[in-house]
C-alpha positions as CSV (number, residue, x, y, z in Angstrom):
1,D,-24.2,-3.9,-12.9
2,A,-20.4,-3.9,-13.1
3,E,-20.4,-7.7,-12.4
4,V,-22.8,-8.3,-15.3
5,F,-20.7,-6.3,-17.7
6,F,-17.4,-7.9,-16.6
7,E,-19.0,-11.3,-17.2
8,R,-20.2,-10.3,-20.6
9,A,-16.7,-9.0,-21.5
10,I,-15.2,-12.3,-20.4
11,A,-17.8,-14.3,-22.4
12,K,-16.9,-12.4,-25.5
13,D,-13.1,-12.6,-25.0
14,P,-12.0,-15.1,-22.3
15,T,-8.4,-13.9,-22.7
16,L,-9.1,-10.3,-21.8
17,P,-7.0,-9.7,-18.7
18,R,-8.5,-6.5,-17.5
19,A,-12.0,-8.0,-17.5
20,R,-10.9,-11.0,-15.5
21,Q,-8.9,-8.8,-13.0
22,G,-11.9,-6.4,-12.6
23,L,-14.3,-9.3,-11.9
24,A,-11.9,-10.9,-9.5
25,R,-11.5,-7.6,-7.5
26,L,-15.2,-7.0,-7.6
27,S,-15.9,-10.6,-6.4
28,L,-13.4,-10.0,-3.5
29,E,-15.2,-6.8,-2.5
30,L,-18.6,-8.6,-2.6
31,N,-17.2,-11.3,-0.3
32,K,-17.6,-13.9,-3.1
33,N,-14.2,-15.3,-2.0
34,D,-14.4,-18.7,-3.7
35,Q,-15.2,-17.1,-7.0
36,A,-12.5,-14.4,-6.5
37,L,-9.9,-17.1,-5.7
38,A,-10.7,-19.1,-8.8
39,L,-10.3,-16.0,-10.9
40,Y,-7.0,-15.0,-9.2
41,D,-5.7,-18.6,-9.7
42,E,-6.3,-18.2,-13.4
43,I,-4.8,-14.7,-13.5
44,V,-1.6,-15.7,-11.6
45,A,-1.2,-18.8,-13.7
46,A,-1.4,-16.7,-16.9
47,A,0.8,-13.9,-15.5
48,P,3.1,-15.2,-12.7
49,D,4.9,-11.8,-12.5
50,D,1.6,-10.0,-11.6
51,L,2.4,-9.4,-7.9
52,D,-0.6,-7.2,-7.3
53,S,-2.9,-10.1,-8.3
54,Q,-0.8,-12.5,-6.1
55,L,-1.4,-10.1,-3.2
56,L,-5.1,-10.1,-3.8
57,R,-5.1,-13.9,-4.1
58,C,-3.5,-14.0,-0.6
59,A,-6.3,-11.8,0.6
60,C,-8.9,-14.3,-0.7
61,L,-7.1,-17.1,1.1
62,F,-7.1,-15.2,4.4
63,D,-10.8,-14.5,4.0
64,L,-11.3,-18.2,3.4
65,R,-9.3,-18.9,6.6
66,R,-6.6,-20.7,4.6
67,D,-3.9,-18.8,6.4
68,D,-1.1,-21.3,5.8
69,D,-1.6,-21.1,2.1
70,A,-1.8,-17.3,2.2
71,I,1.4,-17.1,4.1
72,V,3.1,-19.3,1.5
73,G,1.8,-17.0,-1.1
74,L,3.2,-13.9,0.7
75,R,6.6,-15.5,1.0
76,T,6.5,-16.3,-2.7
77,I,5.9,-12.6,-3.4
78,L,8.8,-11.6,-1.2
79,A,11.1,-14.1,-3.0
80,A,10.4,-12.1,-6.2
81,D,10.3,-8.6,-4.6
82,E,12.2,-8.6,-1.3
83,F,11.0,-5.3,0.0
84,N,7.4,-5.4,-1.2
85,F,5.7,-3.3,1.5
86,A,2.3,-4.8,1.3
87,A,3.5,-8.4,1.4
88,R,5.9,-7.7,4.3
89,H,3.3,-5.8,6.2
90,S,0.6,-8.4,5.7
91,L,2.9,-11.3,6.6
92,A,4.2,-9.5,9.7
93,S,0.7,-8.8,10.8
94,R,-0.3,-12.4,10.5
95,L,2.8,-13.7,12.2
96,A,2.2,-11.2,15.1
97,E,-1.3,-12.8,15.6
98,R,0.5,-16.1,15.8
99,G,2.9,-14.8,18.4
100,E,6.0,-15.2,16.2
101,Q,7.4,-11.9,17.3
102,R,11.0,-12.4,16.3
103,Q,10.0,-13.1,12.7
104,V,7.8,-9.9,12.8
105,I,10.9,-7.9,13.7
106,E,13.0,-9.6,11.0
107,L,10.3,-8.6,8.4
108,V,9.6,-5.1,9.6
109,E,13.0,-3.7,10.6
110,P,14.4,-3.6,7.0
111,L,11.5,-1.3,6.0
112,M,12.2,1.3,8.7
113,K,14.9,3.1,6.8
114,T,12.4,4.0,4.1
115,F,9.3,4.2,6.4
116,P,10.7,5.5,9.8
117,D,7.4,7.2,10.8
118,D,4.8,4.8,9.5
119,V,2.3,4.3,12.3
120,S,1.5,0.7,11.5
121,L,5.0,-0.5,11.2
122,N,6.0,1.2,14.5
123,Y,3.0,-0.4,16.2
124,L,4.0,-3.8,15.0
125,L,7.6,-3.3,16.3
126,A,6.4,-1.8,19.6
127,S,4.2,-4.9,20.2
128,A,6.9,-7.3,19.1
129,Y,9.6,-5.8,21.2
130,T,7.3,-5.7,24.2
131,E,6.5,-9.4,23.8
132,I,10.2,-10.4,23.8
133,G,11.1,-8.1,26.7
134,E,13.0,-5.3,24.8
135,T,11.3,-2.5,26.7
136,T,13.5,0.4,25.6
137,L,13.0,-0.4,21.9
138,A,9.3,-1.0,22.5
139,E,8.9,2.4,24.1
140,T,10.7,4.2,21.3
141,H,8.5,2.6,18.6
142,L,5.4,3.1,20.7
143,Q,6.1,6.8,21.1
144,T,6.8,7.1,17.3
145,H,3.5,5.3,16.7
146,L,1.6,7.7,19.1
147,D,3.2,10.8,17.5
148,G,2.2,9.5,14.1
149,R,-1.4,8.8,15.2
150,A,-1.7,12.4,16.4
151,Q,-0.5,13.5,13.0
152,L,-3.0,11.3,11.2
153,D,-5.8,12.8,13.4
154,E,-4.7,16.2,12.2
155,L,-4.6,15.0,8.6
156,G,-8.2,13.7,9.1
157,R,-9.3,17.2,10.2
158,M,-7.4,18.7,7.2
159,K,-9.2,16.3,4.9
160,R,-12.6,17.4,6.2
161,R,-11.7,21.1,5.6
162,L,-10.5,20.3,2.1
163,S,-13.9,18.6,1.3
164,V,-15.3,22.1,1.6
165,N,-12.5,23.9,-0.2
166,Q,-11.3,21.6,-2.9
167,S,-9.4,24.4,-4.7
168,D,-6.8,24.6,-2.0
169,G,-3.9,23.1,-3.9
170,E,-1.3,23.8,-1.2
171,G,-3.5,22.2,1.4
172,I,-3.9,19.2,-0.8
173,L,-0.2,18.9,-1.2
174,R,0.3,19.2,2.6
175,L,-2.2,16.4,3.1
176,A,-0.5,14.3,0.5
177,T,3.0,14.7,2.0
178,G,1.6,14.0,5.4
179,Y,0.2,10.7,4.4
180,L,3.4,10.0,2.5
181,R,5.2,10.2,5.8
182,Y,2.8,8.6,8.3
183,Q,0.6,6.3,6.2
184,W,2.3,6.3,2.8
185,D,-0.1,3.9,1.0
186,E,-2.9,6.4,1.5
187,A,-1.0,9.2,-0.3
188,E,-1.4,8.4,-4.0
189,I,-4.9,9.8,-4.5
190,W,-3.9,13.1,-2.8
191,L,-0.6,13.2,-4.8
192,V,-2.6,12.9,-8.0
193,K,-5.0,15.7,-6.8
194,A,-2.0,17.9,-5.8
195,I,-0.4,17.5,-9.3
196,N,-3.8,18.4,-10.9
197,A,-4.3,21.4,-8.6
198,L,-0.6,22.5,-8.9
199,P,0.6,21.4,-12.3
200,E,3.6,23.8,-12.2
201,S,4.7,22.9,-8.7
202,P,8.0,21.0,-8.5
203,A,7.2,20.0,-4.9
204,A,4.1,18.0,-6.1
205,Y,6.1,16.1,-8.6
206,R,8.9,15.5,-6.2
207,A,6.5,14.1,-3.7
208,M,5.0,11.8,-6.3
209,S,8.6,10.7,-7.2
210,E,9.1,9.8,-3.5
211,Y,5.9,7.8,-3.5
212,Q,6.9,5.8,-6.6
213,M,10.3,5.2,-5.1
214,K,8.7,3.8,-1.9
215,R,6.4,1.5,-3.8
216,G,9.4,0.2,-5.8
217,D,8.7,1.7,-9.2
218,Q,12.1,3.1,-10.0
219,R,11.2,4.0,-13.6
220,R,8.2,6.2,-12.7
221,A,10.1,7.7,-9.8
222,K,12.7,8.9,-12.2
223,E,10.1,10.3,-14.6
224,Y,8.5,12.4,-11.8
225,A,11.9,13.5,-10.5
226,K,12.8,14.6,-14.0
227,A,9.5,16.5,-14.3
228,A,10.2,18.3,-11.0
229,D,13.7,19.3,-12.1
230,T,12.3,20.6,-15.4
231,L,9.7,22.8,-13.6
232,L,12.3,24.0,-11.2
233,N,14.6,25.1,-14.0
234,L,11.7,27.0,-15.6
235,Q,11.1,29.1,-12.5
């Protein structure tokens, strides 16, 4: 049904970006990769600064087994946004599959100051350092990865408990901050829920500020930090 309505919206107004973006994302989810790629080609041509659409275009290319083109696309994104987490992570993962471990290390290490406990990044580094014979570094990152996996298991149990008691604002906030530390790109939905459940909590806004900072949105990070300071001053 969504596909039909997106197509109708585009037929009425071919310049409507949200309709084209929605249909492109839906096509990708439905594994209509050729259609999705054609749409993302049009979106990126019209809005070359739309890095999210560029990332999704790369996902289409990978699904179509056009890995070399996708890698070029990821490098283009990084030329515009040097520390884009999703682009660096995706490129590092693909290069790891190709055995290009030193390039993996070059891509991932600059992220570790911001994401020191991220389980996926530590796994990539543990594997890469193992392959090049740096056993001490490999063991350090592997242990951090395993510790993080244990924490993610606990967060999974917490999530199941919260599905029964959705009014536990403090529990939602703990879940959000846990994901922010160990699997940060899963945190946003829980941070939104935490702010909704605890609208007067400086900690919830501070955590959302950290999330926005990590994703590179300095403006929104400052807005949430300002909201946290305001709430703190009112207490």
